[in-house]
N, C-alpha and C positions, 0 to 999 in steps of 0.2 A: 504493499500500499504506500502511496506517495504522500509526502509532507503537505502539499497544497490541499489535497482533498480532506485530510484530517483537520488541518487548520481552519478551512472554510466551515466545516461542521462545528468545530470548537467555538468560533465566533458567533454562530447562530444559536448555540445550545445554552439558553438561559434556564433550562430546567436542571441541568447538571450543577449549576452554581448561581448565586445571586448576581444580579446585573452589576452591582458595585464591584464585586470580586473580579468579574469578567473584564470590566473597564481597567482595573488595576493591573491585570496580568497580560492581556492580549497584545498591548503595545510592545512589550519586551519579547513575547513569543514571535510577533510579526517581524522584529528586527532579526531574530535568530533565523526565521524563515528566509528573509532577504539575504542573510549571509550564506546559508547552505544551498538555497535554491530548492527546486522540486525533487529532492532526493528520496530514496526509500526510507521508511521509518527506522530501519535498523541503523542508518547513518545518523539519524536525528538524536538517538539516545546512545551513541558511542561516547565513551568517557572522555576521549581526547577532544572530540568536537564540543562537548558540553563545557569541559574545563577551559578550553581556549576562549570561548564566548563569555563565560562567567567572569573570568579573571581579566579580560581585556576590554570589557564594556565600561563606559564612563559612569554608569549608574552604580548605586550601592550593591555590592555583591549579594547581600542577603536578599534584597528584593528581586534580583534577577533569578536567584536560586529558588525563591518561593514561586515565581511565575513558571519556571520550567518544571518544578516538581508538580505543580498543579496541572500542567499540560500532560505530564507523564502519567499521572493518575487518571486523567480524562481518557487518554488513549487506551490504556489497558482496561479501565472499568467500563467506559461507555461505548468504545468502538470495538474492542476485542471481547468484551463481556466476560473478562476473567475474574473469578472470585478472589484469587490470590495474585496480588500485584507484586511484581519483582521490585527489589530495592532500587532506588534511584542511584545511577552509577557514581555520582559525586556526592561524598558524604559531607553533611553540614559541619562537622567538627573540623574539617580541613579549611573552612572558609574564614577569611578575615574581613570584617565589616569596614568598609571605607566610608568615612563620614566627614570628609574634609570640609573646611569652611568654603573653599571654592566650589565644591559640589553643591552645598546648600544654597549658595547665593546665585547659582546659575538660573537663568529664566526657565520656567516650566513650560515645555512644549507639549501641546495637546495633539491628540489624534484628530482627524478631520471630523469624525462623528462627535467627538467631545466639543469641538468648536461649535458645531451646529446645536448642540444641547445647551449652550450658554443662554439661549433665549427660551428654553423649555419652561412653559408656564407652571409645570409641577414644582420647579425650584422656587418659584416666586410666591406661591400660594401662602406660605407660612408668614410672610411679611404682613399680609392682611391690611394693606394700605395702598390704595390704587395709585396715588400720586408718587409715593416712594418707589413703587414698581416701575412706573413710567421713567422716573429719574435714573434708576439703575440701568434699565434697558437702553435708554439714549446714551448714557455715559459709556457703557460697553460698546455700543455701536460706533461711537466716535473713536474709541481706542482701536477697534478692529478695522475700521474703514478709512480713517484719516490719520492714524498713527499718534493719536493723543495719549497723554498720560494724565494722571490726576492733577498735576501741576498746571495743566493748560486750562483748567477751569476751577481751580481751587481759590477760595477767598484769601488764603494766606500768601498767594502769589499774584498780587494785584497787577503787577507790571506785565504779566503774561496771561492773566486769566482771560478765558474766552467770554466775550460779551454778546449781547443781542445784536450788536452791529456787525459781528463776525459771521453771521449766518443769513442765508437767503433761502426761503422755502417756496417750492412750487408743487404742483400736483404730481409731477413725475420725477423730480429729483430734489436734492438738497445741496446747496453750495456752502462750504465752510472755509474759514481762513486756514491756511497751511502754516502751522507754527514751526515747521522744520527750518532751522537756521541756514542750512546748506543748500536749500532748494532755490531754483529759479522759477518755480510754479507757485503763484501767490494763493491760489484757491484750489480746492478739491471738490469734484462733483461726486455725490453719493447717491446711488440708486438702490433698488431692491429692498430686502428686509431691513438692513441697517438704516436706509433712508426712511423707511416707514416708522421705525421706532423713534428716530429723531423728530420726525414730523409730528407724531402723536404727542410726544412730550412738549414740543413747541406750542402746539394748539392749546394746551393747558397752561403752560408757562406764561404766555403773553396775557392771560386773563387772571393770573394770580396776583393778589395784592401783596406784592413783595418789594421792599425798598432796596433793590439791588439791580445793577446793570449786567451782572454775570449771568450767562446763559444757563449754566448748571448751578442751581442754588436750591436752598431748602424751601420746597413748596408743599411738603406734606405735614400732617398733624402728628407730631412725635408721640402724643399720648395714645394714638391708635396703633402705632407701629409695633409689630411683634418681632421677636428675634429669639434665637437659641442661645440661652445664657451659658451653656457649656462651652460654646465657642468664644464668647465675649461677655465679660462681666457687666460692662456698661452699655446702655442703649446708644446706638449710633445716631447722633443728632445732626452732624454735618455731612454733606454729600460724599466727601472723600472717605469718611468713616463708614458711611453706609455701603459704598462700593467695595471697600476692603472687607467689611463684614461679609457681604454677600459672596465675594470670591472665596472666602474661607469656607462658607457653607457649601458652595459648588464643589470645592476641592474635596470636602468630606464626602459628598454624595457621589462623586465620580471615583472615589478611592484613590486619589492622587497621593504619591509619596511625599511631595512637598506642597506647600501652599501656593496657589496661583495668586499673583498680585496684578494690579492694573497696569504696572509698567511692563508686565510680561505679554500683554495682549498685542502690543504693536510688534513685538518680536515674532509672535505667532502669525500675525498678518503677513509679514515679509516671508517667513519660513514656508507657509502654505502657498503663497503666491509662487515661490520658486518650485515647490513640489508640483503644483498644478501646471506649470509651464515648462517643466523639465529644465529649469534654470534660465530660460531665455528672457524672463521678465526682469532680470537684474538691471538691464539698461534703463527701463522706465522706473524701476524702484529708485535708482540713483537720481534720475531726473526729478522725481517728486520729493524724495526725502533726503537726498545726499547719501553720505556713507558714515553716519554716526555709529557708535558702538553697538546699538541694538541691530542695525542692519548688518554690520560686520559679523556679529555673533550668529545671526540667523543664516547668513550665507555660508559661514564655516560649518555650521551644524548640517546644513543641507548637503554640502560636499561630503562631510563625514558619513552621513546616513545613507547616501546614495552611491558611496565610493566613486565620486565624480572627481576626476583630476583636471578637467577642463575648466579654466577660470574665465567664465563668460564675460567678454567685453573688457577684460582687465587691461589689455594693451592700450585700449582707447582711453581709459579713464584714470588709471593709476600707475604710478611708478613707485617702486620700493627702494629706498636708499638707506645705507647704513647710517648716514648722518642724521636720519630722522629717528633712529632708535633713542630711546629716552635714557641718555647717559647720566642724567641727574637723578634718576630713580634708584634709590638704594636697593630696591628689589632686583635690579638688573645686574646679574652676575656674569654676563657673557653667555649663559646657557640659553637655548632657544625657548621661546614661549611654548608651553605644552598645550595651549588651547587652539592653535591654528591648524590649518590643513597641512599635513606633512611637517608640522612644526616650523613653517617658514614665514607665517604672517607676523610681521613686527609692527609696520606702520604703513600708511598710505598717504598719498598726496593727490588731491583732486586737481586734474589738469584741464581746466576749462576757462575759456575767456568769458567775462561777464556778458550776459545777454540782455536785451531789452525785453524784460518780462511782460511789459505792457503790450508790445507788438505780438509777442507769442500768444498771449491770451486773446488778443483781438482776432488773430487769423485762425485760431482754433475755434473761436466762436463763429467766425464766418463759414467755416466748413462743418460746424456742429460735430467736431471730433471725428469726422469721417475721413478715412483714407482716400486720397485722391487717385490712388492706383487701383485698389481693389473694391473701393466703395463700402468698406466695412466700418461700422462704428464699434470700436472694441470696448469690451468690458475688462478693464485692466486688472482689477481684483474682483472678487465676486460682486462687490457693490460699487465700483467706481468706474465711470465712463472715462475713457482715456485715449489720447492720441499724442503723437510727438511731432515737433516741428523740425524738419530737416533743412539745413542750409545747403543748397545746391553746390555752390563754391564753398567748401568747408570754412567754418568760422574760426577754426583754430589758428594759432600763431603762424604755423607753416604756410597756410594758404591765404589767410586774412580775407575771407569773404565778407561782403557787407552784411550788416545785421538789419536787414530791412525786407519788406514784403516781396519785392521782385526776386529775391534770393531764397525764398522760403517755399517749402511744400509741407502739407499736413499729411502725415503718414502713420500707419500702424507700425508697431516695432519691427515686424518681419521685413516690410519693404524699406523701412528706414535703414536697417542693417544691410540689405542688398545694395542700396544706394551708397552707403558709406564704403562698402567694400569694392564698389565699382562693378558689380555683377550686372546691375542695370543702370541706365542713364536715360537722358533725353536727347532726341535728335536735334542738333543745332539749327537745322533748316526748318524743322517743324517741332517746336518745343512741346506740343501736346502729344507727340508720338514717343512711345517708350522703346528703347532698344535694349536687347538682352545679350549677354556675352555668348549665349548659345543661340545661334540663329534658328535652330529647330524648336526652341522653347515657345510654347503657345503665347507667352507674354510679348515676344518680340514683334514689333511693329503694331502693337495695339495702341489705342488712345487712352489718355487719362480718363478715369471715370467721371471726374468733375474738375473744372477749372474756372474759378470765379475771379481770379486776379491775373494781371500781366506778369509774365516772367522775364527776367533779364536775359537777353540773348548772350551777353558776355559771360554771365555766370554759368549758363547752360553749356556753352562751348568750353569753358574752363574745365568743368567736371568731365565733359566728353573727352577732351584731348589730354588732360593731365592725370585722370584717374581711370576712366573707362577703357580707352584705347590701350594704354600700357598693360592693363590686365588681359585684354584680348590677345595682345601679342605674346604674352607669357603663358597662356593657358592652352589646353589641348584643343580648344575650338578656335584654332588660329587660321582656319581657312575662310577668312572673312575680309579679304583685301578690298572687296568692293565697298566696304563701309567707309573707308578712309577718304573717299572722294568728297 
């Protein structure tokens, strides 16, 4: 019998064990499945395979051990129907529990179904106060869809607190201020379930008699609020206290090893965006949020968890220099940081010329975030409508393309990447015609799906001659001499 078949049954079998136990164990078993692949079950329970996974995983050994013992018991008891279960190959007495400070402080990464359950109504019923429930759901939605943390709407952080002026509500989407300091994108558009939760809170918030300009504020009646005293001795009166309490409650219900915090949610947002896109969304993540520590951590974990050694887009955005290593940090002893991919990530520099964010916003609005090549309006994350602005003559210091509308195209990330690489371009004689490095590609000689502004012939020719043609000459599709005319 194969590992995949047994694991699929294990995930669905809530009769064998309570759902909370299943939530706690299956993420670790899933990682073990990814490591081994669809092998025979004899391989799954070989001592050397189990020992290697238990002792080399980043999580606490005891917790991994418990998950695999649980899966071992399930296989023999529920699948093979054996009354006598053989002993687990790795003995508990040989384990050492690793509980370092670094381990505890790492952001909690949720499984996809656990993310979806953050808005599960069953978790909210015990609060028994509708306005408090609306507040928590809106706050979590802002963290998951716009990268907020509690500091972005906390009364104790007035210089950064989100206000009513930072949000725009419509029937189909919500636009909020982007607080990411490294971003060139001033606002983020939120759609879907997250947008609905923010909108529902907003409709109550604007009619609340509260003397505060902060968007997230106390609008509920604290006397009516219920909470679990075993988790927190004092009643949560302020929004950030309520959010932190609720995440403690969710952590307990999901059977998480460590407590989920509001600051972990944006890490999960980036991590799951990378998983959903197989890493290709790194480009737009950096565009929207920059590369702060939470993005870096999520990216490193994505590479670790998927055994991915390809650093998506790094040559375009980052350089790593020894001079950037923190020599003044007393903890730097010359040893490599054990948190990065292959222990090589030390520091990064964002290599981008400043852009005119106002013009970027205007041209995206003109095209309604629709790619001019494929006509697709991309949902960047599950709840964010997204597009990118491409400079035809690159804007970087090497090319010095102008930062204005005639040198801009609105594209989805895929076609933005193809343009950057020179795989596609525009015909200098007919700028609305696409050229492809492979003359047999269906995209070659097709027209732009939409063109609402004039393009610079100088910029189009620059890209064609300096980026597109050199690549044509170097690639296997070099039987295209007729194009140079």
